[in-house]
Each structure stands twice: as C-alpha cells, then as structure tokens.
C-alpha angles and dihedrals in degrees: 000000000000123000098247091050090053093045096059097062091045092052091046091050091049092049092048091050092050090047091052092049093054096038093059109095116241094216113094118216118245095251099048129076120231112256130201091266090064091052090051091049091050091049093048092049092047092052092047093048091051090054091053093058108095120201113220112242115245111257119241122254094249093057091048090050092051092048092047090050090052091051091047091051087055089062103261121133124241094263091050090046089054090052093049093047091047092052099040106037117072110233095022096089094116088068087073089067089051090050092050092047092051093048089051089057103258119151117261096251093047093049092053096052091090091069098046093113093057108073096196093051091044091053089047090054092047091052092046094047096078093052091046097049099041102035090227119166092290109193096055091043092051093048091052090047090051090054090050091047091053090049090051091049091049089050091050090050092049090050091050091049091050091049090049091054090054093045092051093060096076098050092043091049092048092050104037101038095059091043091051091049093047097044102029113026104031096053090050092048092047091049091051092047091052091050093048094047 
C-alpha cells in the first residue's frame, strides 16, 4: 500500500477522535458519577483554552511618550494621561498602579517602583520624570524624547545585527569548510591520484 493511501485513513481517524472529544459535553448529569474520561476532557480543554489567551505585548517607550504627548495636548495633566494610557493601551496596565500611587501622594520614584521589571515602562517613566518634576512644556519635550528613544532603539538593533554577523562566522566556517573539503577538494585529489598512479 502506498504512503498517501495509508495517510488518508489515519488523518480521518485522528479528526474523528478529536471531534468526539470536543463534542462530548463537560457537564455531568446529576445521576452519573464523573469518570476518568471527564477529568481528561476537562484537562484537555483547560490546556487548549490557556493557549488561546494571548498576552498583549508591552508597548515601547517611544509609543507611550507619543500617546502621552497627544493626551497632554488635549489638556489633560500627567496623572490623567497616565490613567488614560493605562486603560487604553494594551500592555500598559501597570501604569494604572503608578497613577493610583501618585494620586495617593507618593513620590515619583516610589510610585514607579511597581514597573521596575518592565524595561519599556521603566524607560517611559524615566523620560516622563523630568517633565513631571520641572513642569516644563511637556508635549513638545515628550515628542522629542520619543524621537530620541526610537533612535536609541534603532541603534541597539543595528548593534545586535552587527554582533550576529560576527557570531555567525564561526558556525558557518565549521559547517561549510568541512563540507567544501569533503565534496570539493577530496574528490579532485583522489581523481588526480588515480590518474597519476
């Protein structure tokens, strides 16, 4: 029997089994006792539902700075801008804790300690600190800082790409040099030795 002819029944059986697993209701009627198959079904469904949940990626500091500048241009203060950004930008939810801490009267540095593990939010707070403490014209300052942050990020990416090019030389040399010798040099040398002998 050929391989494609054998593959079709196996795929059909697998699809039917998966369909049967997910078609069985997870609720158990009042008179029956839960068996091990129900526990397995619950576990499979729990694992699959966990995989479907997507965590929003944390926004970069430059985007947060631009959004905050736009909110500030609309006439909202820095604390209110933090609250709006925290509620409207996926991944910026920790900024709500910063907003609450600032409204409760904590110092700027103390309020931002809750986002120390997130580098983008930490950089955002560092860039926003000068405008908060000095009361400087904030929107223009934040837009310029966003441009600088993007330039720094581009520079970091360029440096990582340059390092990757250097790091790739050794594995490529270790893989291609022996292959070149085995497939290119040795057959030529063997052919010359046979002709000379």
